[in-house]
C-alpha positions as CSV (number, residue, x, y, z in Angstrom):
1,M,0.0,0.0,0.0
2,K,1.1,3.5,-0.8
3,K,2.0,6.1,1.8
4,H,-0.3,9.1,2.1
5,P,0.9,12.2,0.1
6,L,-0.4,14.5,2.8
7,R,2.7,13.8,4.8
8,F,4.6,16.1,2.5
9,L,2.9,19.1,4.2
10,G,5.5,18.5,7.0
11,L,8.1,20.1,4.7
12,L,6.3,23.5,5.2
13,G,7.7,23.4,8.7
14,L,11.2,24.1,7.2
15,I,10.0,27.6,6.4
16,G,9.9,28.2,10.1
17,L,13.7,28.0,10.1
18,A,13.7,31.2,8.1
19,G,12.5,32.9,11.3
20,L,15.9,32.3,12.9
21,F,17.7,34.2,10.1
22,T,15.2,37.0,9.4
23,G,14.1,37.8,12.9
24,N,10.5,37.3,11.9
25,Y,9.3,35.2,14.9
26,G,5.9,34.8,13.3
27,L,7.4,32.2,11.1
28,F,7.9,29.9,14.1
29,G,4.2,29.0,13.9
30,L,5.0,27.0,10.7
31,F,6.9,24.5,12.9
32,G,3.4,23.0,13.6
33,F,3.4,21.5,10.1
34,F,6.1,19.0,11.2
35,G,3.2,17.1,12.8
36,F,2.1,16.0,9.3
37,F,5.2,13.8,9.2
38,A,3.3,11.5,11.6
39,L,1.3,10.4,8.5
40,N,4.3,8.3,7.5
41,R,2.9,5.6,9.6
42,E,-0.6,5.8,8.0
43,K,-1.5,3.7,4.9
44,D,-3.4,5.4,2.1
45,D,-6.9,3.9,2.0
46,E,-10.4,4.9,1.2
47,M,-11.4,5.8,4.8
48,L,-8.4,8.0,5.2
49,R,-9.2,9.9,2.0
50,Q,-12.9,10.2,3.1
51,N,-11.9,11.6,6.5
52,M,-9.4,14.0,4.8
53,A,-12.1,15.3,2.5
54,R,-14.6,15.8,5.4
55,A,-12.0,17.6,7.4
56,G,-11.0,19.8,4.4
57,F,-14.7,20.7,4.0
58,N,-14.8,21.8,7.6
59,A,-11.8,24.0,7.0
60,F,-13.4,25.4,3.9
61,L,-16.5,26.3,5.8
62,V,-14.3,28.3,8.3
63,S,-12.8,30.3,5.4
64,L,-16.2,30.7,3.7
65,L,-17.5,32.3,6.8
66,G,-14.3,34.1,7.8
67,F,-13.3,36.0,4.7
68,P,-16.5,37.9,4.2
69,V,-16.3,39.1,7.8
70,A,-12.8,40.6,7.0
71,V,-14.2,42.3,3.9
72,I,-17.1,43.8,5.8
73,V,-15.0,45.0,8.7
74,T,-12.3,46.6,6.4
75,Q,-15.1,48.3,4.5
76,F,-16.2,50.0,7.7
77,L,-12.6,50.9,8.7
78,G,-12.1,52.6,5.3
79,A,-8.7,53.7,4.1
80,M,-7.2,54.0,7.5
81,E,-3.9,52.5,8.3
82,S,-5.6,50.4,11.0
83,A,-7.5,48.6,8.2
84,F,-4.3,47.3,6.7
85,V,-3.0,46.1,10.1
86,F,-6.3,44.5,10.8
87,L,-6.3,42.6,7.5
88,I,-2.8,41.3,8.1
89,M,-3.6,40.0,11.5
90,Y,-7.0,38.7,10.6
91,F,-5.7,36.7,7.6
92,A,-2.9,35.2,9.7
93,I,-5.3,34.2,12.5
94,L,-7.8,32.8,10.0
95,F,-5.1,30.7,8.3
96,A,-4.2,29.3,11.7
97,V,-7.8,28.6,12.5
98,Q,-8.3,26.8,9.1
99,I,-5.3,24.6,9.7
100,L,-6.4,23.8,13.3
101,T,-9.9,23.1,12.1
102,F,-8.6,20.6,9.6
103,V,-6.2,18.9,12.0
104,F,-8.7,18.6,14.9
105,S,-11.6,17.4,12.7
106,F,-9.3,15.0,10.8
107,N,-8.2,13.5,14.1
108,Y,-11.8,13.3,15.3
109,Y,-12.9,11.5,12.2
110,E,-9.9,9.1,12.4
111,K,-10.5,8.2,16.0
112,R,-14.3,7.8,15.5
113,G,-13.6,5.3,12.8
114,D,-17.0,5.2,11.0
115,L,-18.1,7.0,8.0
116,G,-21.4,8.1,9.4
């Protein structure tokens, strides 16, 4: 059986090393992607693909609800400098929430074991 290709997301954790050289400590958050290397032990099967699709749908729903909120809030803030700072922080936090939603729901579906 083949190994699951999702394990290669662990390579994104190497970008976190750039935080050591650039002084941008926000990049250290990318070290969390090293957790995807744990999928080296998992075999690629139908249930794993199904659970991954369901978890990806949950993360998609988070972005589907989150991005319009950012557009509406920045519309109210107008052309102020605080709108730009808000967008940067909001998108960074929304990205983290999407990844966490995917990971937690994927783990939930894997532990539950059924497709229901």
